[in-house]
C-alpha positions in Angstrom: -28.3 65.5 44.0 -26.3 68.4 45.3 -28.2 71.7 45.2 -26.3 75.0 45.6 -28.3 78.2 45.9 -27.7 81.2 48.2 -31.5 82.0 48.4 -32.6 79.9 51.5 -36.3 80.1 50.6 -35.8 79.0 47.0 -33.4 76.3 48.1 -35.9 74.9 50.7 -38.8 74.9 48.3 -36.7 73.4 45.4 -35.3 70.6 47.7 -38.7 69.7 49.0 -40.2 69.6 45.5 -37.4 67.4 44.2 -37.5 65.0 47.2 -41.2 64.5 46.4 -40.2 63.4 42.9 -37.7 60.8 44.2 -34.4 62.6 44.5 -32.1 62.4 47.5 -31.1 66.1 47.9 -28.3 67.6 49.7 -28.5 71.4 49.7 -25.8 74.0 50.4 -25.8 77.9 50.3 -22.7 78.8 48.3 -20.3 77.6 45.7 -17.5 77.0 48.2 -19.8 74.9 50.3 -20.6 72.9 47.2 -17.0 72.2 46.5 -16.4 71.2 50.2 -19.4 68.8 50.0 -17.9 67.2 46.8 -14.8 66.3 48.8 -17.0 63.8 50.7 -18.2 62.1 47.6 -19.6 62.8 44.1 -23.4 62.9 43.6 -25.2 61.6 40.5 -26.1 65.2 39.4 -25.3 68.8 40.6 -27.6 71.8 40.3 -25.8 75.2 40.6 -27.3 78.7 40.8 -25.4 80.8 38.4 -25.5 84.0 40.5 -24.1 83.5 44.1 -22.0 85.8 46.2 -18.4 84.8 46.5 -17.8 81.8 44.3 -20.6 81.9 41.7 -22.0 79.0 39.8 -19.7 79.5 36.8 -16.5 79.4 38.8 -17.8 76.6 41.0 -18.4 74.5 37.8 -15.0 75.4 36.5 -13.4 74.2 39.8 -15.5 71.1 39.8 -14.3 70.0 36.4 -10.7 70.2 37.7 -11.4 67.9 40.6 -10.6 64.1 40.3 -13.7 62.4 39.0 -15.5 65.7 38.6 -15.1 65.9 34.9 -17.9 63.4 34.2 -20.6 64.5 36.7 -23.6 66.1 35.0 -24.1 69.8 36.0 -27.3 71.7 35.5 -26.9 75.5 35.7 -29.8 77.5 37.0 -29.7 81.0 35.6 -32.1 83.9 35.6 -30.1 85.5 32.9 -31.9 84.8 29.7 -29.1 85.9 27.4 -26.8 84.1 24.9 -23.7 85.2 26.7 -24.6 83.6 30.0 -25.6 80.3 28.2 -22.4 80.3 26.2 -20.4 80.9 29.4 -22.2 78.1 31.2 -21.1 75.6 28.5 -17.6 77.0 28.4 -17.0 76.3 32.1 -18.3 72.7 31.6 -22.0 72.8 32.4 -23.9 69.9 31.0 -27.2 71.8 30.6 -28.9 74.9 31.9 -32.3 75.8 33.1 -33.7 79.4 33.0 -35.4 80.6 36.2 -38.5 82.8 35.9 -40.6 84.5 38.5 -42.8 81.5 38.5 -40.0 78.9 38.1 -41.0 77.2 41.4 -44.2 76.1 39.6 -42.2 74.4 36.9 -41.0 71.5 39.1 -42.3 68.9 36.6 -40.3 70.5 33.8 -37.2 70.6 36.0 -37.7 67.0 37.1 -38.0 65.9 33.4 -34.8 67.9 32.5 -32.9 66.3 35.4 -34.0 62.8 34.5 -33.1 63.3 30.9 -29.7 64.6 32.0 -29.1 61.5 34.1 -30.1 59.2 31.3 -27.8 60.9 28.9 -25.0 60.8 31.5 -25.5 57.1 32.1 -25.6 56.5 28.4 -22.4 58.4 28.0 -20.8 56.4 30.7 -21.8 53.2 29.0 -20.4 54.4 25.8 -17.2 55.4 27.4 -16.9 52.0 29.1 -17.7 50.3 25.8 -15.1 52.4 24.0 -12.6 51.6 26.6 -13.3 47.9 26.4 -13.2 48.0 22.6 -9.9 49.8 22.7 -8.5 47.2 25.2 -9.8 44.4 23.1 -8.3 45.9 20.0 -5.0 46.4 21.7 -5.0 42.7 22.8 -6.0 41.6 19.4 -3.6 44.1 17.8 -6.5 45.5 15.8 -7.6 49.0 14.9 -10.0 50.9 12.6 -9.4 53.4 9.9 -11.2 55.6 7.3 -10.0 56.7 3.9 -11.7 59.5 2.0 -10.9 60.8 -1.5 -10.9 64.3 -0.1 -9.8 63.8 3.4 -7.0 61.2 3.1 -6.3 58.4 5.6 -7.4 58.6 9.3 -6.2 55.8 11.6 -7.5 55.2 15.1 -5.0 55.1 18.0 -5.2 51.4 18.0 -4.5 51.2 14.3 -1.5 53.5 14.7 -0.2 51.1 17.3 -0.6 48.2 14.9 1.7 50.0 12.5 4.1 50.8 15.3 3.4 54.6 15.1 3.0 56.9 18.2 -0.6 58.1 18.8 0.5 61.7 18.6 1.4 61.4 14.9 -0.8 60.9 11.9 0.1 58.4 9.2 -0.6 59.3 5.6 -1.2 56.8 2.8 2.3 57.7 1.5 3.8 57.1 4.9 2.0 53.7 5.2 3.4 52.6 1.8 6.9 53.4 3.0 6.4 50.8 5.7 5.8 48.1 3.0 8.9 46.4 1.8 10.0 47.7 -1.6 9.5 44.3 -3.3 5.8 44.2 -2.3 5.0 47.9 -2.7 4.2 47.9 -6.4 1.9 44.8 -6.1 0.0 46.5 -3.3 -0.4 49.8 -5.2 -1.8 48.0 -8.2 -4.2 46.0 -6.1 -5.4 49.1 -4.3 -6.0 51.0 -7.6 -7.9 48.0 -9.0 -10.1 47.8 -5.9 -10.9 51.5 -6.0 -11.6 51.5 -9.7 -14.2 48.7 -9.3 -15.5 49.8 -5.9 -14.9 46.3 -4.6 -14.6 45.2 -1.0 -11.0 45.3 0.1 -9.6 42.1 1.8 -5.8 41.6 1.8 -2.7 41.0 3.9 0.0 43.7 3.8 3.6 42.9 4.7 5.1 45.8 6.7 8.5 46.5 8.3 7.9 49.0 11.1 10.8 51.1 12.4 10.4 49.8 15.9 10.5 46.1 14.9 13.4 44.4 13.2 11.4 41.8 11.4 8.6 41.8 9.0 5.0 41.9 10.2 1.8 41.0 8.4 -1.3 43.2 8.7 -4.7 41.9 7.6 -7.0 44.7 6.2 -10.7 44.5 5.5 -12.7 47.5 4.3 -16.0 48.3 2.6 -16.6 51.2 0.2 -19.0 54.1 1.0 -21.0 55.8 -1.8 -22.9 59.1 -2.0 -26.4 59.6 -3.3 -25.1 59.6 -6.9 -23.4 56.3 -6.5 -19.9 57.8 -6.5 -17.4 56.3 -4.2 -16.5 58.5 -1.2 -13.9 56.3 0.4 -13.4 53.2 2.6 -14.1 52.3 6.2 -12.6 49.2 7.7 -10.4 47.5 10.3 -6.9 46.2 10.3 -5.2 43.6 12.5 -1.6 42.4 13.1 -1.8 38.7 12.2 1.9 38.0 12.2 1.7 35.4 15.1 -1.2 33.7 13.4 0.6 33.6 10.1 3.7 32.2 11.8 1.5 29.5 13.5 -0.2 28.8 10.2 3.1 28.4 8.4 4.3 26.1 11.2 1.2 24.0 11.0 1.5 23.9 7.2 5.1 22.8 7.5 4.2 20.1 10.0 1.4 18.9 7.7 3.6 18.8 4.7 7.1 17.9 5.9 8.6 15.0 7.7 9.5 15.9 11.3 12.7 13.8 11.4 14.3 14.5 8.0 12.7 17.8 7.0 11.8 16.3 3.6 8.4 16.6 2.1 6.1 13.9 3.6 3.7 11.6 1.9 0.9 14.2 1.7 3.2 16.8 0.1 4.8 14.3 -2.2 1.4 13.1 -3.6 0.3 16.7 -4.0 3.5 17.6 -6.0 3.2 14.4 -8.0 -0.4 15.2 -9.0 0.7 18.7 -10.1 3.7 17.3 -12.0 1.5 14.8 -13.9 -1.0 17.6 -14.7 1.7 19.8 -16.2 3.2 16.9 -18.0 -0.1 16.2 -19.8 -0.5 19.9 -20.5 2.9 20.5 -21.9 3.5 17.1 -23.5 6.6 16.0 -21.7 7.5 13.0 -19.5 8.0 12.9 -15.7 9.5 10.2 -13.5 9.1 8.8 -10.0 11.8 7.0 -8.2 11.0 4.8 -5.2 14.1 4.4 -3.0 14.2 1.8 -0.3 17.1 1.3 2.0 18.5 -2.3 2.1 18.6 -4.1 5.5 17.8 -1.0 7.4 16.1 -3.2 10.1 19.6 -4.5 11.0 20.7 -1.0 11.9 17.7 -0.5 14.1 18.0 -3.9 15.8 21.7 -3.7 16.3 22.4 0.0 17.1 19.0 1.1 18.3 16.3 3.4 16.9 18.2 6.6 17.8 21.0 5.5 15.5 18.5 4.5 12.9 17.0 8.0 13.0 20.5 9.5 12.7 21.1 7.3 9.6 17.8 8.4 8.0 18.7 12.0 8.6 22.1 11.6 6.9 20.5 9.6 4.0 17.9 12.4 3.6 20.7 15.0 3.4 22.5 13.0 0.7 19.4 12.4 -1.3 18.6 16.1 -1.3 21.8 16.7 -3.3 20.7 14.3 -6.0 17.9 16.6 -7.3 17.0 20.3 -7.5 15.2 20.0 -4.2 12.6 22.7 -3.3 11.4 23.0 0.3 8.6 25.5 -0.7 5.0 24.4 0.1 3.6 25.0 -3.3 0.0 26.0 -3.5 -0.5 27.4 -7.0 -1.6 25.2 -9.9 0.6 27.1 -12.2 -2.3 28.7 -14.0 -1.3 31.4 -16.5 2.3 30.3 -16.9 3.6 30.0 -20.4 5.4 26.9 -21.7 8.7 28.7 -21.6 8.5 29.5 -17.9 8.7 25.9 -16.8 7.7 26.8 -13.2 6.6 23.2 -12.7 10.3 22.3 -12.2 10.1 23.7 -8.7 8.1 20.7 -7.8 11.2 18.5 -8.1 12.1 17.1 -4.7 13.1 14.1 -2.6 10.6 13.1 0.1 10.2 10.5 2.8 7.3 8.2 2.1 7.6 6.5 5.5 10.0 4.2 7.4 13.1 3.8 5.2 11.3 4.5 2.0 12.0 7.7 0.0 10.7 9.1 -3.3 12.4 11.3 -5.8 10.0 13.2 -8.1 11.4 14.4 -11.4 8.6 16.6 -13.0 10.3 16.7 -16.4 12.6 14.2 -18.0 13.6 13.8 -21.6 13.9 10.0 -21.7 14.6 7.0 -19.5 18.3 8.0 -19.3 17.6 11.1 -17.4 15.8 9.1 -14.7 18.5 6.4 -14.7 21.2 9.1 -14.2 19.4 10.3 -11.1 19.0 6.7 -9.8 22.8 6.2 -10.3 23.5 9.4 -8.4 21.4 8.0 -5.6 23.3 4.7 -5.5 26.6 6.6 -5.8 26.0 8.9 -2.8 25.1 5.8 -0.7 28.5 4.2 -1.2 30.2 6.4 1.4 30.1 5.1 4.9 27.8 6.6 7.5 28.9 7.1 11.1 26.0 6.6 13.5 26.3 5.9 17.2 30.1 6.0 17.0 29.9 3.1 14.6 30.8 3.3 10.9 28.4 1.4 8.8 27.4 1.1 5.1 23.9 1.2 3.7 22.8 0.6 0.2 19.5 1.2 -1.6 17.2 -0.4 -4.1 15.7 2.0 -6.6 12.6 1.4 -8.7 11.8 3.8 -11.6 8.5 4.5 -13.3 8.0 7.0 -16.2 4.8 8.9 -16.9 2.8 8.4 -19.1 4.3 5.2 -20.3 4.2 3.4 -16.9 1.0 5.0 -15.6 -1.3 8.0 -16.0 -2.0 8.5 -12.3 0.1 8.9 -9.2 -1.2 5.6 -7.8 -0.2 3.7 -11.0 3.3 5.2 -10.9 3.8 4.4 -7.2 2.6 0.9 -7.7 4.8 0.3 -10.7 7.9 1.9 -9.1 7.3 -0.4 -6.2 7.2 -3.4 -8.5 10.5 -2.3 -10.1 12.1 -1.7 -6.6 11.1 -5.2 -5.4 12.6 -6.7 -8.5 15.9 -5.2 -7.5 15.5 -6.6 -4.0 14.9 -10.0 -5.5 18.0 -9.9 -7.6 20.5 -8.8 -4.9 19.8 -5.2 -4.0 22.0 -2.1 -4.4 20.9 -1.4 -7.9 18.1 0.3 -9.9 15.5 -1.0 -12.3 13.1 0.5 -14.8 9.5 -0.7 -14.6 8.5 -3.1 -17.4 5.4 -5.1 -18.2 7.3 -8.3 -17.5 7.9 -7.2 -13.9 4.2 -6.5 -13.4 3.4 -10.0 -14.6 5.7 -11.5 -12.0 4.2 -9.3 -9.4 0.7 -10.3 -10.3 1.6 -14.0 -10.3 3.1 -13.6 -6.8 0.0 -11.8 -5.5 -2.3 -14.4 -7.0 -0.2 -17.2 -5.6 -0.2 -15.6 -2.1 -4.0 -15.1 -2.3 -4.5 -18.7 -3.3 -2.1 -20.0 -0.6 -4.3 -18.2 2.0 -7.2 -20.4 1.0 -5.2 -23.6 0.5 -5.7 -24.9 4.1 -9.5 -24.3 4.2 -9.9 -25.8 0.8 -7.9 -29.0 1.8 -5.5 -28.4 -1.0 -2.3 -29.2 1.1 -1.0 -32.7 1.2 2.0 -34.4 2.8 4.2 -36.7 0.8 6.7 -39.0 2.7 10.3 -39.9 1.9 11.7 -42.9 3.7 14.9 -42.9 5.7 16.6 -46.2 5.1 19.0 -48.3 7.1 21.0 -49.6 4.1 22.8 -52.4 6.2 19.6 -53.9 7.4 17.5 -52.9 4.4 14.8 -51.5 6.6 12.9 -48.2 7.1 13.8 -46.2 10.2 11.3 -43.4 9.7 10.1 -40.9 7.1 10.3 -37.2 6.4 7.1 -35.3 5.7 7.3 -33.0 2.7 4.5 -30.6 2.0 2.9 -30.3 -1.4 0.1 -28.1 -2.7 -2.5 -29.7 -4.9 -3.5 -26.5 -6.9 -6.0 -27.7 -9.4 -4.4 -30.4 -11.5 -0.9 -29.4 -10.6 1.1 -30.6 -7.6 3.1 -27.5 -6.6 6.5 -28.3 -5.1 7.5 -26.7 -1.8 10.3 -24.6 -3.5 7.6 -22.5 -5.2 5.4 -21.7 -2.3 7.4 -22.2 1.0 9.5 -19.0 0.5 6.3 -17.1 -0.1 4.7 -18.6 3.0 7.7 -17.6 5.1 7.7 -14.1 3.7 3.9 -13.6 4.3 3.8 -15.3 7.7 1.6 -18.2 6.4 4.4 -20.6 7.3 3.0 -20.8 10.8 -0.5 -22.1 10.0 1.0 -24.3 7.3 3.4 -25.9 9.8 0.7 -26.3 12.4 -1.4 -28.1 9.8 1.6 -30.3 8.9 2.0 -31.4 12.5 -1.6 -32.4 12.8 -1.6 -34.2 9.5 1.6 -36.1 10.4 0.1 -37.3 13.7 -3.1 -38.4 11.9 -1.1 -40.3 9.3 1.0 -42.0 11.9 -2.1 -43.4 13.5 -3.4 -44.6 10.1 -0.1 -46.4 9.4 0.0 -47.9 12.9 -3.4 -49.5 12.4 -2.6 -50.4 8.8 0.8 -52.1 8.9 2.2 -51.5 12.4 4.2 -48.3 11.7 6.4 -47.7 14.8 8.9 -45.2 13.6 8.8 -41.4 13.6 7.7 -38.8 11.1 10.0 -35.9 10.7 8.4 -32.5 10.2 10.6 -29.5 9.3 9.5 -26.4 11.2 10.7 -22.7 10.9 12.5 -21.2 13.8 9.7 -18.7 14.5 7.4 -21.7 15.4 9.9 -22.8 18.1 9.7 -19.3 19.6 5.9 -19.5 20.0 4.9 -20.4 23.5 2.0 -22.5 22.3 4.1 -25.0 20.3 4.0 -27.6 23.1 0.3 -27.0 23.6 -0.4 -27.5 19.9 1.8 -30.6 19.8 0.0 -32.0 22.8 -3.4 -31.4 21.1 -2.5 -33.2 17.9 -1.0 -36.3 19.5 -3.8 -36.6 22.0 -6.4 -36.2 19.4 -4.9 -39.1 17.4 -3.9 -41.2 20.5 -0.3 -41.5 19.4 2.9 -41.0 21.6 5.0 -37.8 21.4 7.9 -39.9 19.9 6.0 -40.4 16.7 6.8 -36.8 15.7 10.4 -35.8 15.1 11.0 -32.0 14.6 13.6 -30.8 12.1 15.1 -27.3 12.0 17.7 -26.2 9.5 21.1 -25.2 10.8 20.7 -21.6 9.4 17.4 -21.1 11.1 18.7 -22.6 14.3 21.7 -20.3 14.4 19.7 -17.2 13.4 17.5 -17.4 16.5 19.5 -19.7 18.7 18.9 -18.0 22.0 15.1 -17.8 21.4 14.9 -21.4 20.3 16.9 -23.1 23.1 14.2 -23.1 25.8 11.7 -24.7 23.4 14.1 -27.4 22.3 14.7 -28.5 26.0 11.0 -28.6 26.8 10.4 -30.7 23.7 13.2 -33.1 24.6 11.7 -33.5 28.1 8.4 -34.9 26.7 10.1 -37.3 24.3 10.2 -35.4 21.1 13.5 -35.8 19.2 15.2 -32.9 17.4 17.1 -33.2 14.1 19.4 -30.6 12.5 18.6 -30.4 8.8 21.1 -29.2 6.1 24.0 -29.7 8.5 27.3 -28.3 7.3 25.9 -25.3 5.5 25.9 -23.0 8.5 28.5 -20.5 9.2 28.4 -20.4 13.0 30.3 -22.1 15.9 29.5 -25.8 16.4 29.6 -25.4 20.1 25.8 -25.5 20.2 26.0 -29.3 19.4 27.4 -29.9 22.9 24.6 -28.0 24.7 21.4 -28.6 22.7 19.2 -31.7 23.0 19.9 -32.9 19.5 19.4 -36.5 18.4 20.2 -36.5 14.7 22.4 -34.7 12.1 21.4 -34.7 8.4 24.3 -34.2 6.0 23.3 -31.6 3.4 22.9 -32.9 -0.1 25.5 -30.4 -1.4 28.2 -32.6 0.2 26.7 -35.9 -0.9 26.4 -34.8 -4.5 30.2 -34.8 -5.2 31.1 -37.9 -3.2 33.4 -40.2 -5.3 34.3 -37.2 -7.4 35.6 -34.6 -5.0 38.0 -35.5 -2.2 36.9 -32.4 -0.4 33.3 -33.6 -0.1 34.5 -37.0 1.3 36.7 -35.1 3.8 33.7 -33.0 5.0 31.4 -36.0 5.3 34.1 -37.9 7.2 34.5 -35.0 9.6 30.8 -34.8 10.2 30.6 -38.5 10.9 33.5 -38.3 13.4 31.9 -35.4 15.1 28.6 -37.2 15.4 30.2 -40.3 16.7 32.0 -38.4 19.5 28.7 -36.7 20.5 26.6 -39.9 20.2 24.4 -38.5 17.4 22.8 -40.3 14.5 23.8 -39.3 11.0 21.5 -39.3 8.0 22.8 -38.5 4.5 20.3 -36.6 2.4 20.0 -36.5 -1.4 21.5 -39.9 -2.2 20.7 -40.5 -5.8 23.4 -42.8 -7.2 24.9 -46.1 -6.2 28.3 -44.4 -6.2 27.2 -42.0 -3.5 25.7 -44.8 -1.4 28.9 -46.9 -1.7 31.1 -44.0 -0.6 28.8 -43.1 2.3 28.7 -46.8 3.3 32.5 -47.0 3.4 32.7 -43.8 5.4 30.3 -45.3 8.0 26.9 -43.7 7.2 24.2 -46.3 7.7 21.0 -44.3 7.4 20.3 -42.5 4.0 17.5 -40.7 2.3 17.1 -39.9 -1.4 15.8 -40.7 -4.8 18.0 -43.8 -5.0 15.7 -45.4 -2.4 12.4 -43.6 -3.0 11.0 -40.4 -4.1 8.5 -38.6 -1.8 5.4 -40.7 -2.1 1.7 -40.3 -1.2 0.8 -41.9 2.1 -1.2 -44.7 0.4 1.9 -45.7 -1.7 4.3 -46.1 1.3 3.1 -49.6 2.2 3.4 -50.7 -1.4 7.0 -49.4 -1.5 7.7 -51.3 1.7 6.4 -54.6 0.2 8.2 -54.2 -3.1 11.5 -52.5 -2.2 12.3 -53.8 1.3 10.3 -56.9 2.2 10.7 -58.3 -1.3 14.3 -57.1 -1.5 13.9 -56.1 -5.1 15.5 -52.7 -4.9 18.7 -52.3 -7.0 20.6 -50.8 -4.1 20.1 -53.8 -1.9 21.6 -56.1 -4.6 24.5 -53.7 -5.2 25.3 -53.5 -1.5 25.1 -57.2 -1.2 27.5 -57.7 -4.1 30.0 -55.3 -2.7 30.7 -57.7 0.1 31.6 -54.8 2.4 30.3 -54.5 5.9 30.2 -51.0 7.3 31.8 -50.3 10.7 29.3 -50.1 13.6 28.1 -46.5 14.2 27.7 -45.0 17.6 24.2 -44.6 18.9 21.2 -45.6 16.8 22.6 -44.4 13.5 
């Protein structure tokens, strides 16, 4: 405490009394001395005698309030002047409170002590309030928030922070009319109607207001929340609330919404947005009684672009395809959130749902929320195919890409989005199966084929564990010596009472990846059968098993082959591996290492369907191949077409020069056998000699056809009197 009083006795007694009550007192004898003492630091409270010579208490208080930091120090004015004028003057110069001295005032220390402590508590409370207000103002500035009041009789009053939210200087007021001028004209009428409705019902106000402040070139969004205030009669007096600039939050929300609903690469609606739009389109179609269509668009052989030119070029292609597809429909990029409630039939606002979206990968979907008939959807599908005919330049490379389009119509082809997607997918895959680059409408017959394929694939998964697979064997015959030189294992599927041929399930196995476990089973079964025949009738030849190229790429092929021959105690040579020429050339570089390792352990390799490939024949000089099998397409026209004879003669000459055996497949007539015999082919295989037979029937065939020499082809060959020229190698 700083105590200023010119009366030394009073000052001494007062200081002593206050020290006894816990105050730390510094006393001075004049107003000027008090101001000098304040230069050394501000006390918690100042007590000034009003009447002092020189600078009295009133002037001292006035000067104190002008000093830095002095405006907030509590000042108690001691006055013996018990009149209203002195009290008013004390407050005018900035005194916090006053205390009237009496003749016995020195006996009122307890009362003075209470007054001072109350003064200090009030001062501290005020400081806390000021600090809180400052923090709140700072927080509101950081949050771009402010408060406001609106009264029916008093108009709109905005805090400084609220004025800053609206971009207005704190020195100017903002009326309701002025605030409305900041709202864009297109939104102003809607806002006024909403405010009138809120006021009429006395409801809580919560809304976002778009504004365009003079100081900012772009639009801002201000969120407003306010509650009504009522008088004792229940009449509304006005509103009190807060407002906040939420522009950045709204921008972030819009960006998040866009990322959640649109594909990052192409900018088209993504799967989530597409499904949402489709649900709304179906809902409106049911309500208004019209049809809608869904087109599933899948790019043909897109994987070739990715594998050849790289994924970056693939992304460029997808972006260009998306741009073209957008032009095929009335595309809308708006993230639609309404359910079109309240719109009349004539409005047709559901048409804004129409869009092309990316389902994922190279699949796109076109949603047509209203079509008159199938022809409307087919016209859009044809536009899609048409725009894809132009070449696309990606990675400095001009390329062409086509599409397969499946079309499903609601409600005919499905009442739900899932049904339409599934049926459009069925239609699209029917296009893939018939050559691609076309469109197809879904029909029940397509669904039947799809279900059959699915059922077949499911049953094929269980065929191995149910022991439904069997191997039949077709002999390879040396026609000159009338003896068997080996057999080819051909897989069959015993499905119930029907023996399913490989042409019906092998393509499905290759497509689904089941060809690998099926081929591994075939190797094990062939090795087991070889041991049975060795023990039964001294079988010493090889069993040829046709394998897909992907199996040669697997590192465990040699390990698996070692396991199966070791388990049956048969040599490696009892197994011959066949690979078609097309499969060989498709993955030649990946297959070469496996072929060499197999050759090193004594496993012979045969090229099946030779002559049907389209690649260079230089691989014949570098790969460890033992046998060429002439494709049945050349054998079929022997004796009829001179071109077939020329091709076969060329293959034989090539094989002789390379020291390879030659086997002719698909020999069905004596004419074909005679021509092959004259051309120099000694080993043949086909229905003329034997159909593929069950393993138990092979020994019977040997006894009847070969050992008994009862086969018609043996007699025919003997009657011809022709001896074929010797062939190079074992063939």
